[in-house]
C-alpha positions, 0 to 999 in steps of 0.5 A: 222445757224445750228439749229437742225442737225444729231449730235443733234438727236443723242444727245437726243437719247443718252440722252433718252437711258442713262436715262433709265439706270441711269444718269451716263449712260446718261452722259456717252452716251453723252460724247461718241456721242460727242467723235464719232460723228463729226459735219457736214461740212458747205461745200467747202471754196474758196480756196482764204480764204484758202490761206489767212489764210495760209498766215496770219500764215507765216505772223505773223511768219515773223513779229515776232509776232508768233514763234513755237507757236501761232494760227490763225483762220477765220470764216468759209464763209458759216457758222458763226458756223464753223471757220477754223484753221491749225492743230497743227503745227508751224505757219511759216509751215502751208500749205493749207492741214494742214487747218481744219474746226470746230464747235463751240464746236471745235470739228474738222469736218474731223480730219483724225488723225490730232492733234488739237491745245490745246487751240482751245476754245479761238477760238470756244468760242469768235466766239459764243459770237462775231458775228462781229469777223471774225478772231482770232489771239492767240499769245505769242508776247513777248513785251505785256507779261509784260503788262499782269503781272505788272499791267501797262496797255497798251495804244496806244502811236502812230496812228497805235495802235489806236485801243487799245483806248478802253483798253486792259483787263487782263485775269487771268487764276488763278481767271477764273479757281479758282485754278492753271492751266498749263496757258493754255485755254484748256477747253470750260469754260476757252475760255468763261472766256476769251471771256468774259474778251475780251468783245467788245474789239479788244485785251486782254492780257493774264496773263504770257501767251500772247494775243488774237486779234480778227478783222472783216477780216484776214488782220485786225486782222493780222494788229492789231497783229502786231501793238500790239506789236509794240505799246507794245514795243514802250510804254516800250522803252517810259517809259523807257526814264523816262519822261511823255509819252503822249498817244493818247487822246481818239478822236485823236484815234477815228479819227486815226483808222477811217484813218488807219483800212482802209489802212490794205490791204496796209501792208497785201499784202506787208507781204502776198507777202513776206511770201509766197515767202519763 
């Protein structure tokens, strides 16, 4: 883990010089250094990881979880303090050349004029507090939206979505910000609030917006994203029938997740083959 870098040294020097010039100068100096000094790279990335990140973007588009919006990231294989994510582009169009490296402040290592997603702070702040998380998806998956605005909890009703059994919290940006926003998690503070709402769970909904899904790998986070959308659709259909809906018992969910999660590579290979052939 990166503990002391040239960036930190520059920040310290800027602060000292700023203090000599007054508090305002200190803050301005820090902002200037942050804006002008990109973080150091964690080093070359395995091309296979880049390929899988590209595939994850395209799979989620192919499966209807993302459209022109949404993004996927993966933690850097060589450093837990870095993550990889595409430049701001529609997920279905992502190529290896679009992948950028970020630090946990969500500052790009080598932007080269490429635009970043406004909501990249979702990723940096979750990685910061969840060392178990290796990949993150933010989406506007249509079937989950009603569960973020009605007070009806999203619950697992079949084995493929057993991972939802721990509960699916709802992040309300109005409460987190203390006022009105454009609904986007465009600051580190809002990213921290979302990470807090997510807690140790794999999925959190975002009121009037979408969802965030996390996992220990790209195949697993894609699996969870797809089946969160499917479960939401099936739950709405089941509730519309008017009868009592029988959800998975917590023990059923525990046993099902233990069985099904190990098979995530099966659909991943299928989805990847289809998505990259387009």
